[in-house]
N, C-alpha and C positions, 0 to 999 in steps of 0.2 A: 726661379733659380733653384737647382738640385743640390741637396748636401750629402747627396749619396757617393760623391765620387771619393774612390780609396788615396789615399796619401801616395805622391808620386815617389819615387825613388830618388832622393838627393842626399844620397850617403857620400860621404867626404871619405878620403883614403884613410883615414885612421877610425873610421867605425859609428862617427858621430853621425846625425842624420837631421838634417831640418823638414819638419813635417810640411809645414805651410807657412804663407805669410799673411799676416792682415794687417789691411791698411787703411787709416783714416780718410774722410773724404776732403772736409772745408780747411781748407789752406793748408794742406798734405798735397792729395794730388789734385784739386782743382784750386784756384787763386781767389775764393770767394771770402775769407774771413772778414775784408773789408766791404764788402756788399752786406753781409748780414748787420754790422754796425752802422751804415750808410738808412739801412733799411728801418732800424731801430732809432735812428735820430730823426730821421724822416715822421715815422710813426709816431714818437712822441712830439714831436715838434707843432703835429696837428692837433695834440692832446693839448697843445699851450704850454709845454715842458723843454727846455733845452739840456741836454744830457752832457753831462762833465765826461772829458774825454778819460779822465781817472775811473771812470767805470767801466771802461772798454776791457781794461785788464781782470775784471771779476768776472765779466759774461763771456769771454772769449772761450772757444772751446768747449763752451757747457751745454746742458741740454736746456733744448726751448723752455722748461716748465721753470727750471733753477733761472736762467736767465730773466724773464718775462716776470716772474717773481718777485725778483731782486730789484728791478728798474720800477716797479710797481711801487716798490716798498720806499725806495730813494726819494724817487719825485713826487709820490703821495695822489698819482694818477687817479683819477675815478674811472677805473674801468675794471672789468674783471679779469683773471687770468684766460677764461677761455676767449674771451671777446678779444682779448691783445694777442693771443696766440694765433688767432685766425688772420688776424690783420697783419702781423708780421710774416707768416706764411707768404700770404697773398700779393705783399709787397717784394718779399724776397722770391717767388714764384716769377714773378714780373720781370723782375732785373735779369734772371735767368733763361727767359723764352726764348732767347737766341742764342743761347750756346752759353759755355765758360770757358775762361780759358785755365790750361793746363798750367801745372807748374812745372818748372825747367826739369827735365830725367824724369816726368812722370809717365809720358808715352812709351819712352823706351823703357823703361821698368816694367811697367805693364806687357809690352809686347816679350821682352826676355823672361818673365815668368810662364807668361802663357806660352812660347814656345817649346821650355822643358816642362811642359806638363806638372809646375809646382800649384799645390792647391792653393788659392788665393781667395781670400774675402775680403770686402768692404764691409768695414766696421763702422758706424756714424751715429750719430747723436741726432743728428737731423732726421725729420720725418718721413716715411714712405713717399708720397708724393713726392716731395722734393728730390730725395735720392732717384726716383725714376726720372725724373727730369734731365737728371746730370749724367743718368747713366747715358743718354743719346750721346752725348760728348766722350764720355769715358769708353763705352764699348761695354754691354753687358756681358758680350763673351767673354772677356778678361776674367769674370769672377763666377767661382763656383758657389758661392753664395754672398749674398748680402745681409746686412742684418740692420735695421734703422730705430732710431732711439725711441718711438713709438711703438716698436712690438714687444718691450720688456718692461717689468715692472720699475726695473731700477737701469740707470745707464750710467755712463762713466760719470764722476770718476770712481765708480765702482766698479769692482772686475765683472760682473754679470755679461757684459758684451761678450768680451774676450772669452771668457769661459764657456759661454752659449755657442760661439763662432767655434770653439775646438771640440765641444761634442757634437755638436752637429756634423763636422767633417770626421769625426773619428780620430783627433790627434791628440798628443801630448801636450798642453799648452808650455812648459818646461822646451820640448824641440821646436817652438813656433816663435818666429819673429813680428813683432808690432811696429810699425813705421806712423809717428805721431808728430802734431807740431803744437800742441800746446800742453802745459803741465796735468791740464784734468785730462787727458788722452793717457800721457806717460804715467798717471798714477794709476790710471785703470790696468793697462798693459802689464806694469811692474806687478801688481796686486794679485793680477791673474796669474802670475809665475812664467810669464814670457819674457823674452832677453827683447828688449826697448830701442829705437833707435830713434831720438828726437831731431827732426828738422825744424826748427823753431822758425814762425812765421811773424805773427804780430809781437809777440812777448819772448825775451829771452826765456831759456831752459836752463837752469844750474847744470855741471855737471854731478854725478853724482855715483857710487860702485855699481858694478854692472849694467849702468847706462853709457850709451854711445851718442855724444852729439857731433851729428855734422851740419856742414853749411847749407845744404841743396839735395834736391835726389839725385843730381848727378854725380854724388860721391857712391850712389846707394847701387851696386849691383847683385846678382844673385853669387857669385863668389863670395863677395863682401858679406851677403845674410848668412851662407852655410859658414863662414869663420864665425861669425857668433855664437853660434851653436856648437863648435869644435873647441873654442874658447873655454868655452862652461863646464865641460866633461874634465 
C-alpha cells in the first residue's frame, strides 16, 4: 500500500476540511470480534482452561500481546506468550480462510469514500498476516494505507497507530475521522486528537464530550463524517 496519496479536497461550505478517514478492522468493518473470542476459548480449552466470559471485556479490541498476556496470567496456563500468539493467529486464520462477514453498512461506506477520493486508512491491532487475509474480502483498493498492530512498538490504546497513519498520509489528525468499535480503539483515536465515531460491537461504549456514538455503520456516510470536522471548528 502506498502512503503518498495527497489528501483529497473534502472541503465543506464553511471551509472546514475532512482530510482522511481511519477505520478499525475487527468489529468495525468485519464481524470477527466473536471469532477472536472463540479462537481464544478453543485454544485455552485445549490447554485445559475454561475462559470466563468476564475476560472477554478485557481482551476485546486489544493488541494480541496484551490480550494473550492477560489470559496467560488469569488462567495460569503453562505456555509462553510467543507460543500462544502463534496458536491464536493460526486458529483465527483458519476461521477467516473462507472470507469474513462485513458489518452492515461497511461495503457501502468504503465504496462511497473511494468514489469521492477520500484518503482512507485501515488501522488495526491485528497482525499483518491477518489483515492481508481480510483485505481479500474488503478490497485492498479501498485503502490508501493499511497499518497492522505488529508493525508498531506501541498499538492501541496508545495514539501511535493513528498518529502514524496521519503522518504517512500527510494529514492533520485534528481533521481526520476515526471509526472504532471498542473503548480501546476509541481511546487511541481520541488521544491522537482525531474526531471519533464509536460503533459499539461486543461491549457498550459510553458517550463522552467530543465523541459520537452510533448504532451501526449504516448511520455513517461522507456528509456525516464531514460534519464532525465542521462541528469542531
